[in-house]
C-alpha positions in Angstrom: -36.9 -67.4 -96.9 -40.1 -68.8 -95.4 -43.2 -67.6 -94.6 -44.4 -67.7 -91.0 -47.8 -67.2 -89.4 -48.6 -65.0 -86.2 -50.9 -66.7 -84.0 -52.8 -65.5 -81.1 -50.6 -64.1 -78.1 -47.8 -63.0 -80.5 -46.6 -66.8 -81.3 -45.0 -67.3 -84.4 -45.6 -70.7 -86.6 -42.4 -71.7 -88.6 -43.1 -74.4 -91.4 -42.0 -77.9 -90.0 -39.2 -78.1 -92.7 -37.6 -74.9 -91.7 -37.7 -75.9 -87.9 -36.1 -79.2 -88.8 -33.2 -77.6 -91.0 -32.7 -75.0 -88.3 -33.0 -77.4 -85.1 -35.4 -75.3 -83.7 -37.3 -76.6 -81.0 -40.9 -75.5 -79.3 -40.4 -72.4 -77.3 -36.7 -71.9 -78.2 -36.3 -67.8 -78.1 -35.7 -66.1 -81.4 -34.6 -62.6 -81.7 -36.9 -60.6 -84.3 -35.9 -57.2 -85.8 -38.2 -55.2 -87.7 -36.9 -54.1 -91.2 -39.9 -52.3 -92.2 -43.6 -52.5 -92.2 -43.8 -55.8 -94.1 -40.5 -57.5 -93.2 -39.0 -58.9 -90.0 -35.6 -60.4 -89.7 -35.4 -63.4 -87.3 -32.3 -64.9 -85.7 -31.7 -67.6 -83.7 -30.4 -67.2 -80.1 -29.0 -69.3 -77.7 -31.7 -71.0 -75.4 -31.9 -68.9 -72.4 -34.1 -69.0 -69.4 -36.6 -65.8 -68.8 -34.3 -64.6 -66.3 -31.5 -64.6 -68.8 -33.4 -62.9 -71.6 -34.4 -60.1 -69.2 -30.7 -59.6 -68.5 -29.6 -59.4 -71.7 -32.4 -57.5 -73.0 -34.0 -55.5 -70.4 -37.1 -53.6 -70.7 -36.1 -49.9 -69.8 -38.9 -48.2 -71.2 -42.6 -48.4 -71.0 -44.6 -50.4 -73.4 -46.2 -47.8 -75.6 -45.7 -46.5 -79.1 -42.1 -45.7 -78.6 -41.5 -49.2 -77.1 -40.9 -50.9 -80.4 -38.3 -48.6 -81.6 -36.4 -48.4 -78.1 -36.5 -52.1 -78.1 -35.2 -52.5 -81.8 -32.3 -50.0 -80.9 -31.8 -51.9 -77.8 -31.3 -55.1 -79.7 -29.4 -53.5 -82.3 -26.8 -52.1 -79.8 -26.9 -55.5 -78.0 -26.1 -57.2 -81.4 -23.2 -54.9 -82.3 -21.6 -55.5 -79.0 -21.5 -59.2 -79.5 -19.9 -58.7 -82.8 -16.8 -57.0 -81.7 -16.5 -58.7 -78.6 -13.2 -60.8 -78.5 -13.5 -64.6 -78.5 -11.4 -66.8 -76.1 
């Protein structure tokens, strides 16, 4: 477990030792899931282009109070689909 800081424009700052252990690079996309009001689950996802991200995680609702819940549901459904997909 590590403490990350929320910077301006929604950027997260991850401690250097954690970045090195996880081989994270600046600008690498991460999936963030809200656990509760005080906890987030951060998962490393493959490096994708912005077009790939929008294809895999489309924004299907307007950004408003319900947006966060809808996005979390979409990401959870996508994550579950990946877990049961057959591997070659």
